Structure formats: structure tokens, C-alpha cells
DRENPA-3360 file (N, C-alpha, C; in nm, 2 decimals, always signed):
BEGIN
1 = XXXXXXXX = +3.53/+0.55/+3.83/+3.51/+0.46/+3.73/+3.36/+0.44/+3.69 ~ +3.28/+0.44/+3.80/+3.13/+0.42/+3.77/+3.08/+0.55/+3.70 ~ +3.13/+0.67/+3.73/+3.09/+0.79/+3.66/+3.12/+0.78/+3.51 ~ +3.24/+0.73/+3.48/+3.29/+0.71/+3.35/+3.20/+0.62/+3.27 ~ +3.16/+0.51/+3.33/+3.07/+0.41/+3.26/+2.93/+0.47/+3.24 ~ +2.88/+0.55/+3.33/+2.75/+0.62/+3.31/+2.76/+0.72/+3.20 ~ +2.87/+0.80/+3.20/+2.89/+0.90/+3.09/+2.90/+0.83/+2.96 ~ +2.97/+0.72/+2.95/+2.99/+0.65/+2.82/+2.85/+0.59/+2.77;
9 = XXXXXXXX = +2.77/+0.54/+2.86/+2.64/+0.49/+2.83/+2.55/+0.61/+2.78 ~ +2.56/+0.72/+2.84/+2.48/+0.84/+2.80/+2.52/+0.89/+2.67 ~ +2.65/+0.89/+2.65/+2.71/+0.94/+2.52/+2.67/+0.85/+2.41 ~ +2.67/+0.72/+2.43/+2.63/+0.62/+2.33/+2.48/+0.64/+2.29 ~ +2.39/+0.65/+2.39/+2.25/+0.67/+2.37/+2.23/+0.80/+2.30 ~ +2.29/+0.91/+2.34/+2.27/+1.04/+2.27/+2.32/+1.04/+2.13 ~ +2.43/+0.96/+2.10/+2.48/+0.95/+1.97/+2.38/+0.88/+1.88 ~ +2.32/+0.78/+1.93/+2.22/+0.71/+1.85/+2.09/+0.79/+1.84;
17 = XXXXXXXX = +2.06/+0.88/+1.93/+1.94/+0.96/+1.93/+1.95/+1.08/+1.83 ~ +2.07/+1.10/+1.78/+2.09/+1.21/+1.69/+2.01/+1.18/+1.56 ~ +2.00/+1.28/+1.47/+1.92/+1.27/+1.35/+1.99/+1.18/+1.25 ~ +1.91/+1.08/+1.20/+1.96/+0.99/+1.10/+1.87/+1.00/+0.98 ~ +1.93/+1.00/+0.86/+1.85/+1.02/+0.74/+1.86/+0.90/+0.65 ~ +1.75/+0.86/+0.59/+1.74/+0.75/+0.50/+1.82/+0.78/+0.37 ~ +1.91/+0.69/+0.33/+1.99/+0.70/+0.21/+1.92/+0.62/+0.10 ~ +1.85/+0.70/+0.01/+1.77/+0.64/-0.10/+1.86/+0.55/-0.19;
25 = XXXXXXXX = +1.98/+0.59/-0.21/+2.07/+0.52/-0.30/+2.11/+0.38/-0.25 ~ +2.09/+0.36/-0.12/+2.13/+0.24/-0.05/+2.01/+0.16/+0.00 ~ +1.89/+0.20/-0.05/+1.76/+0.15/+0.01/+1.68/+0.10/-0.11 ~ +1.59/+0.00/-0.07/+1.50/-0.05/-0.17/+1.37/-0.10/-0.10 ~ +1.26/-0.09/-0.18/+1.13/-0.14/-0.13/+1.07/-0.21/-0.25 ~ +1.04/-0.34/-0.23/+0.98/-0.42/-0.34/+0.85/-0.48/-0.29 ~ +0.76/-0.51/-0.39/+0.64/-0.58/-0.36/+0.60/-0.67/-0.48 ~ +0.52/-0.77/-0.45/+0.49/-0.87/-0.55/+0.34/-0.87/-0.57;
33 = XXXXXXXX = +0.30/-0.87/-0.70/+0.15/-0.88/-0.73/+0.13/-1.01/-0.80 ~ +0.01/-1.07/-0.78/-0.02/-1.19/-0.84/-0.15/-1.17/-0.92 ~ -0.15/-1.20/-1.05/-0.27/-1.19/-1.13/-0.31/-1.33/-1.19 ~ -0.44/-1.34/-1.20/-0.50/-1.47/-1.26/-0.44/-1.59/-1.18 ~ -0.42/-1.58/-1.05/-0.38/-1.68/-0.96/-0.24/-1.75/-0.99 ~ -0.18/-1.72/-1.10/-0.06/-1.79/-1.13/+0.06/-1.70/-1.18 ~ +0.04/-1.58/-1.21/+0.14/-1.49/-1.27/+0.18/-1.39/-1.16 ~ +0.30/-1.41/-1.11/+0.36/-1.32/-1.00/+0.46/-1.23/-1.06;
41 = XXXXXXXX = +0.46/-1.10/-1.03/+0.55/-1.00/-1.08/+0.61/-0.92/-0.96 ~ +0.73/-0.89/-0.97/+0.80/-0.81/-0.86/+0.81/-0.66/-0.91 ~ +0.77/-0.57/-0.83/+0.77/-0.43/-0.86/+0.85/-0.36/-0.75 ~ +0.87/-0.23/-0.77/+0.95/-0.15/-0.67/+0.90/-0.01/-0.66 ~ +0.94/+0.06/-0.56/+0.93/+0.20/-0.54/+1.07/+0.25/-0.54 ~ +1.10/+0.35/-0.63/+1.24/+0.40/-0.64/+1.27/+0.52/-0.56 ~ +1.18/+0.59/-0.50/+1.20/+0.71/-0.43/+1.15/+0.70/-0.28 ~ +1.25/+0.68/-0.19/+1.22/+0.67/-0.05/+1.30/+0.78/+0.02;
49 = XXXXXXXX = +1.23/+0.83/+0.12/+1.30/+0.93/+0.21/+1.25/+0.91/+0.35 ~ +1.33/+0.96/+0.45/+1.29/+0.94/+0.58/+1.40/+0.97/+0.68 ~ +1.36/+0.96/+0.81/+1.45/+0.99/+0.92/+1.42/+0.90/+1.04 ~ +1.52/+0.90/+1.13/+1.50/+0.83/+1.26/+1.56/+0.93/+1.36 ~ +1.48/+0.96/+1.46/+1.52/+1.06/+1.56/+1.57/+1.00/+1.69 ~ +1.58/+0.86/+1.69/+1.62/+0.79/+1.81/+1.50/+0.74/+1.89 ~ +1.38/+0.77/+1.85/+1.26/+0.71/+1.91/+1.16/+0.67/+1.81 ~ +1.15/+0.74/+1.69/+1.05/+0.71/+1.59/+1.12/+0.72/+1.45;
57 = XXXXXXXX = +1.08/+0.62/+1.37/+1.12/+0.61/+1.23/+1.01/+0.66/+1.14 ~ +1.04/+0.75/+1.05/+0.94/+0.80/+0.95/+0.99/+0.78/+0.81 ~ +0.91/+0.72/+0.73/+0.95/+0.69/+0.59/+0.84/+0.74/+0.50 ~ +0.88/+0.81/+0.39/+0.79/+0.85/+0.29/+0.83/+0.78/+0.16 ~ +0.73/+0.72/+0.10/+0.74/+0.65/-0.03/+0.67/+0.73/-0.14 ~ +0.75/+0.79/-0.23/+0.68/+0.87/-0.33/+0.61/+0.78/-0.43 ~ +0.48/+0.81/-0.44/+0.39/+0.73/-0.53/+0.44/+0.73/-0.67 ~ +0.49/+0.85/-0.72/+0.54/+0.86/-0.86/+0.67/+0.78/-0.88;
65 = XXXXXXXX = +0.72/+0.73/-0.77/+0.84/+0.64/-0.78/+0.81/+0.50/-0.81 ~ +0.68/+0.47/-0.83/+0.64/+0.33/-0.86/+0.71/+0.28/-0.99 ~ +0.76/+0.16/-0.99/+0.82/+0.11/-1.11/+0.78/-0.04/-1.13 ~ +0.68/-0.06/-1.22/+0.63/-0.20/-1.25/+0.70/-0.25/-1.37 ~ +0.78/-0.17/-1.44/+0.84/-0.20/-1.57/+0.74/-0.19/-1.69 ~ +0.62/-0.14/-1.66/+0.52/-0.12/-1.76/+0.46/+0.02/-1.74 ~ +0.50/+0.12/-1.81/+0.46/+0.26/-1.78/+0.31/+0.28/-1.78 ~ +0.23/+0.22/-1.87/+0.09/+0.24/-1.86/+0.03/+0.18/-1.73;
73 = XXXXXXXX = +0.09/+0.07/-1.68/+0.04/+0.01/-1.56/+0.07/+0.10/-1.44 ~ +0.19/+0.16/-1.44/+0.23/+0.26/-1.34/+0.13/+0.37/-1.34 ~ +0.09/+0.43/-1.45/+0.00/+0.54/-1.46/-0.14/+0.50/-1.41 ~ -0.18/+0.38/-1.44/-0.31/+0.33/-1.39/-0.31/+0.31/-1.24 ~ -0.21/+0.25/-1.19/-0.20/+0.24/-1.04/-0.20/+0.37/-0.97 ~ -0.12/+0.47/-1.03/-0.12/+0.60/-0.97/-0.26/+0.66/-0.97 ~ -0.33/+0.65/-1.08/-0.46/+0.71/-1.09/-0.57/+0.64/-1.02 ~ -0.58/+0.51/-1.04/-0.70/+0.43/-0.99/-0.68/+0.37/-0.85;
81 = XXXXXXXX = -0.56/+0.33/-0.81/-0.54/+0.27/-0.69/-0.48/+0.36/-0.58 ~ -0.37/+0.43/-0.61/-0.31/+0.51/-0.51/-0.36/+0.66/-0.51 ~ -0.44/+0.70/-0.60/-0.50/+0.83/-0.60/-0.39/+0.94/-0.59 ~ -0.29/+0.93/-0.68/-0.17/+1.01/-0.67/-0.20/+1.16/-0.68 ~ -0.30/+1.20/-0.74/-0.33/+1.35/-0.75/-0.36/+1.40/-0.61 ~ -0.42/+1.32/-0.52/-0.45/+1.37/-0.39/-0.35/+1.33/-0.29 ~ -0.29/+1.21/-0.31/-0.19/+1.15/-0.21/-0.06/+1.13/-0.28 ~ +0.04/+1.21/-0.26/+0.17/+1.20/-0.33/+0.26/+1.10/-0.27;
89 = XXXXXXXX = +0.23/+1.05/-0.15/+0.32/+0.96/-0.09/+0.25/+0.86/+0.00 ~ +0.31/+0.75/+0.02/+0.27/+0.65/+0.12/+0.36/+0.67/+0.24 ~ +0.30/+0.68/+0.36/+0.39/+0.70/+0.47/+0.39/+0.59/+0.57 ~ +0.50/+0.57/+0.63/+0.52/+0.46/+0.73/+0.59/+0.52/+0.85 ~ +0.53/+0.49/+0.97/+0.60/+0.53/+1.09/+0.61/+0.41/+1.18 ~ +0.71/+0.41/+1.26/+0.73/+0.30/+1.36/+0.81/+0.35/+1.48 ~ +0.77/+0.31/+1.60/+0.85/+0.34/+1.71/+0.98/+0.25/+1.71 ~ +1.09/+0.32/+1.74/+1.22/+0.24/+1.76/+1.31/+0.32/+1.85;
97 = XXXXXXXX = +1.32/+0.27/+1.97/+1.40/+0.34/+2.07/+1.55/+0.31/+2.05 ~ +1.63/+0.42/+2.07/+1.77/+0.41/+2.05/+1.84/+0.30/+2.14 ~ +1.78/+0.29/+2.26/+1.84/+0.20/+2.36/+1.84/+0.05/+2.32 ~ +1.75/+0.02/+2.22/+1.74/-0.12/+2.17/+1.87/-0.15/+2.08 ~ +1.94/-0.04/+2.04/+2.05/-0.06/+1.95/+2.18/-0.02/+2.01 ~ +2.18/+0.02/+2.13/+2.30/+0.07/+2.20/+2.41/-0.03/+2.20 ~ +2.38/-0.16/+2.21/+2.49/-0.26/+2.23/+2.54/-0.31/+2.10 ~ +2.49/-0.26/+1.98/+2.53/-0.32/+1.86/+2.67/-0.26/+1.82;
105 = XXXXXXXX = +2.76/-0.35/+1.80/+2.89/-0.30/+1.75/+2.89/-0.31/+1.59 ~ +2.98/-0.25/+1.53/+2.99/-0.25/+1.38/+2.99/-0.40/+1.34 ~ +2.90/-0.43/+1.24/+2.89/-0.57/+1.19/+2.79/-0.65/+1.26 ~ +2.74/-0.61/+1.38/+2.65/-0.69/+1.46/+2.50/-0.65/+1.42 ~ +2.41/-0.74/+1.44/+2.27/-0.71/+1.41/+2.18/-0.77/+1.51 ~ +2.06/-0.73/+1.52/+1.96/-0.78/+1.61/+1.82/-0.78/+1.54 ~ +1.74/-0.87/+1.57/+1.60/-0.88/+1.51/+1.50/-0.82/+1.60 ~ +1.41/-0.74/+1.55/+1.30/-0.68/+1.63/+1.17/-0.69/+1.56;
113 = XXXXXXXX = +1.06/-0.71/+1.64/+0.93/-0.71/+1.59/+0.89/-0.56/+1.60 ~ +0.86/-0.50/+1.48/+0.83/-0.36/+1.48/+0.69/-0.33/+1.43 ~ +0.61/-0.26/+1.51/+0.48/-0.22/+1.47/+0.49/-0.11/+1.37 ~ +0.42/-0.12/+1.25/+0.42/-0.02/+1.15/+0.29/+0.04/+1.14 ~ +0.29/+0.17/+1.13/+0.16/+0.25/+1.09/+0.18/+0.29/+0.95 ~ +0.10/+0.23/+0.86/+0.11/+0.25/+0.72/-0.01/+0.33/+0.67 ~ +0.01/+0.44/+0.59/-0.09/+0.52/+0.53/-0.08/+0.52/+0.38 ~ -0.19/+0.47/+0.32/-0.19/+0.46/+0.17/-0.32/+0.53/+0.13;
121 = XXXXXXXX = -0.31/+0.63/+0.04/-0.43/+0.70/-0.01/-0.53/+0.74/+0.10 ~ -0.48/+0.79/+0.21/-0.56/+0.84/+0.31/-0.61/+0.74/+0.41 ~ -0.59/+0.61/+0.39/-0.63/+0.51/+0.49/-0.51/+0.46/+0.56 ~ -0.52/+0.45/+0.70/-0.41/+0.41/+0.78/-0.44/+0.28/+0.85 ~ -0.34/+0.19/+0.85/-0.36/+0.06/+0.92/-0.23/+0.02/+0.98 ~ -0.24/-0.07/+1.08/-0.13/-0.11/+1.16/-0.09/-0.25/+1.11 ~ +0.04/-0.27/+1.08/+0.10/-0.39/+1.04/+0.22/-0.42/+1.13 ~ +0.27/-0.54/+1.12/+0.39/-0.58/+1.20/+0.50/-0.63/+1.11;
129 = XXXXXXXX = +0.62/-0.60/+1.14/+0.73/-0.65/+1.06/+0.84/-0.71/+1.15 ~ +0.90/-0.82/+1.10/+1.02/-0.87/+1.16/+1.14/-0.81/+1.09 ~ +1.22/-0.72/+1.16/+1.32/-0.64/+1.10/+1.46/-0.67/+1.16 ~ +1.55/-0.70/+1.07/+1.69/-0.72/+1.12/+1.76/-0.58/+1.10 ~ +1.81/-0.53/+1.21/+1.89/-0.40/+1.21/+2.04/-0.43/+1.23 ~ +2.12/-0.38/+1.14/+2.26/-0.41/+1.14/+2.33/-0.28/+1.15 ~ +2.43/-0.27/+1.24/+2.52/-0.15/+1.24/+2.63/-0.17/+1.14 ~ +2.62/-0.10/+1.03/+2.72/-0.11/+0.92/+2.85/-0.04/+0.95;
137 = XXXXXXXX = +2.84/+0.08/+1.01/+2.95/+0.16/+1.06/+2.91/+0.24/+1.18 ~ +2.99/+0.32/+1.24/+2.95/+0.40/+1.35/+2.84/+0.49/+1.32 ~ +2.83/+0.53/+1.19/+2.73/+0.63/+1.15/+2.63/+0.58/+1.04 ~ +2.62/+0.45/+1.03/+2.51/+0.39/+0.94/+2.45/+0.26/+1.00 ~ +2.32/+0.26/+0.98/+2.24/+0.14/+1.02/+2.16/+0.09/+0.90 ~ +2.14/-0.04/+0.89/+2.06/-0.10/+0.79/+1.94/-0.17/+0.85 ~ +1.82/-0.16/+0.80/+1.71/-0.23/+0.85/+1.65/-0.31/+0.73 ~ +1.64/-0.44/+0.75/+1.59/-0.53/+0.64/+1.48/-0.62/+0.69;
145 = XXXXXXXX = +1.38/-0.64/+0.61/+1.27/-0.74/+0.66/+1.33/-0.88/+0.66 ~ +1.30/-0.95/+0.76/+1.34/-1.09/+0.78/+1.24/-1.18/+0.69 ~ +1.12/-1.13/+0.68/+1.02/-1.20/+0.60/+0.93/-1.09/+0.54 ~ +0.86/-1.12/+0.43/+0.78/-1.01/+0.37/+0.67/-0.97/+0.47 ~ +0.64/-0.84/+0.46/+0.52/-0.79/+0.53/+0.40/-0.81/+0.44 ~ +0.30/-0.87/+0.50/+0.18/-0.90/+0.41/+0.08/-0.79/+0.42 ~ +0.06/-0.72/+0.31/-0.03/-0.60/+0.30/-0.15/-0.64/+0.23 ~ -0.27/-0.62/+0.29/-0.40/-0.66/+0.22/-0.46/-0.53/+0.17;
153 = XXXXXXXX = -0.47/-0.52/+0.04/-0.52/-0.40/-0.03/-0.66/-0.37/+0.01 ~ -0.74/-0.47/+0.05/-0.88/-0.45/+0.09/-0.88/-0.37/+0.22 ~ -0.78/-0.39/+0.31/-0.77/-0.32/+0.44/-0.75/-0.17/+0.42 ~ -0.70/-0.13/+0.31/-0.67/+0.01/+0.28/-0.77/+0.07/+0.19 ~ -0.88/+0.00/+0.17/-0.99/+0.05/+0.08/-0.95/+0.08/-0.06 ~ -0.86/-0.01/-0.11/-0.81/+0.00/-0.25/-0.88/-0.10/-0.34 ~ -0.99/-0.16/-0.29/-1.06/-0.26/-0.37/-1.11/-0.21/-0.50 ~ -1.18/-0.10/-0.50/-1.24/-0.04/-0.62/-1.13/-0.01/-0.73;
161 = XXXXXXXX = -1.01/+0.04/-0.68/-0.90/+0.07/-0.77/-0.84/-0.05/-0.83 ~ -0.83/-0.15/-0.75/-0.77/-0.28/-0.80/-0.87/-0.34/-0.90 ~ -1.00/-0.33/-0.87/-1.10/-0.39/-0.96/-1.09/-0.31/-1.10 ~ -1.07/-0.18/-1.09/-1.06/-0.11/-1.22/-0.93/-0.15/-1.30 ~ -0.82/-0.17/-1.23/-0.70/-0.23/-1.30/-0.73/-0.36/-1.36 ~ -0.80/-0.45/-1.29/-0.83/-0.58/-1.33/-0.92/-0.57/-1.46 ~ -1.02/-0.48/-1.46/-1.10/-0.46/-1.58/-1.02/-0.41/-1.70 ~ -0.94/-0.30/-1.67/-0.86/-0.24/-1.78/-0.76/-0.34/-1.85;
169 = XXXXXXXX = -0.71/-0.43/-1.76/-0.61/-0.53/-1.81/-0.67/-0.66/-1.86 ~ -0.81/-0.67/-1.84/-0.88/-0.79/-1.89/-0.84/-0.91/-1.81 ~ -0.82/-0.89/-1.68/-0.77/-1.00/-1.59/-0.89/-1.06/-1.52 ~ -0.88/-1.19/-1.49/-0.98/-1.26/-1.41/-0.97/-1.22/-1.26 ~ -0.85/-1.20/-1.21/-0.83/-1.17/-1.07/-0.69/-1.11/-1.05 ~ -0.69/-1.01/-0.95/-0.56/-0.96/-0.90/-0.57/-0.99/-0.75 ~ -0.47/-1.06/-0.70/-0.47/-1.10/-0.56/-0.46/-0.98/-0.47 ~ -0.55/-0.97/-0.36/-0.54/-0.85/-0.28/-0.43/-0.86/-0.17;
177 = XXXXXXXX = -0.38/-0.97/-0.15/-0.27/-0.99/-0.05/-0.13/-0.97/-0.12 ~ -0.06/-0.87/-0.07/+0.06/-0.82/-0.14/+0.18/-0.84/-0.05 ~ +0.28/-0.93/-0.08/+0.40/-0.93/+0.00/+0.49/-0.81/-0.03 ~ +0.54/-0.75/+0.08/+0.63/-0.63/+0.07/+0.76/-0.66/+0.14 ~ +0.87/-0.63/+0.08/+1.00/-0.64/+0.15/+1.08/-0.51/+0.13 ~ +1.16/-0.48/+0.23/+1.24/-0.36/+0.22/+1.38/-0.38/+0.28 ~ +1.47/-0.29/+0.24/+1.61/-0.29/+0.29/+1.64/-0.14/+0.29 ~ +1.65/-0.08/+0.40/+1.67/+0.07/+0.41/+1.80/+0.10/+0.49;
185 = XXXXX = +1.87/+0.20/+0.45/+1.99/+0.24/+0.52/+1.97/+0.38/+0.58 ~ +2.01/+0.40/+0.70/+2.00/+0.53/+0.76/+2.15/+0.57/+0.80 ~ +2.18/+0.70/+0.77/+2.31/+0.75/+0.80/+2.30/+0.86/+0.90 ~ +2.38/+0.87/+1.00/+2.38/+0.97/+1.10/+2.43/+1.10/+1.04 ~ +2.36/+1.21/+1.07/+2.39/+1.34/+1.01/+2.47/+1.42/+1.11;
% end
């Protein structure tokens, strides 16, 4: 009986450690910008890809997938802030061991503090996120921010690009602190 329990535990861990792919059609990443101290707007990135190998999550956010609902603003952000010609994607990596999720049954979730390594336009910084992970089915997991991740554009050396946007748009101020939220689904392959 003890051998059976050990075999079941190993099978569960190895199943979780298999290759998981991010499902872009079931995922979203949104951020909020604030201009002139009072106007807040929600934006999104439409193209996410990634995988989880049972120990590390890797997500790539296509810069040209930015959608602010204003095409000229998208182009200016690509050019002046994100330096899209040189950096086609924002990358995020995070450690996440499969054994933290072994006991999740379908419909159950658990909250984890996850350290994120975020690279934007060649600059990498460490952030932290409170993430709720839910087992949707035997072969799908969902990770959702419990609260927005606060990203400071100054920490990523984006100050000059944001200043250029501010100048082009004739704004008095663009807030450097940007709340980011995400909901991503991974399916086992």
C-alpha cells in the first residue's frame, strides 16, 4: 500500500511537471495609465505566449500586441517607450514548482507570492505578484493576479520615452507607476 501511495505521488508530480502551454485565447494582460493626474485609461496586450515546465514559468508579451484603442498612441509607445525595433517582446519569468500545486483538485485554488523577473526594452527588474492559481481541469490551470502588480516605468529606464509621449500628446504629466493585472491559462500538452 505504501508503494502505491508513493507511485501515485510521483505520477501526480510528473504529470504536473509535463509541458504546459499558455493559451492566448483564454488569457489577458491589462495595465492602467494615468495622465494629467486625473485621467485613467485601461490598455491591454493582445498577444501572449509562454510555457511552464513544472519548475519555471516563461511568458512572452509581443510588443506589437499593444492595444490602447488609439493607433497613433500604440505606434508612439512602440517607438519611443518600448523600442520595438530592437525589442519585439516583454519577457516575464517566475519560479513555480509543481509540488506547490500537487494537492489542487479540479475547481480548487491556492494563492502564492511569486517573484517575477520582468524584462522591458533590455532592462530587467524583479517584481512580486500575489497570484491565485486554480485547477480548471486535469489538464488546465489558470493564474490570476489577486491585486495589480505595480510597475514603475522609471525602474525600467523608460523615463525618456514616457517624457516624449507626454510632449507629443501635450500632457502635463504621465504617471510613472503603472498597475498591471493578468489572467493566464496554461494547458498541458
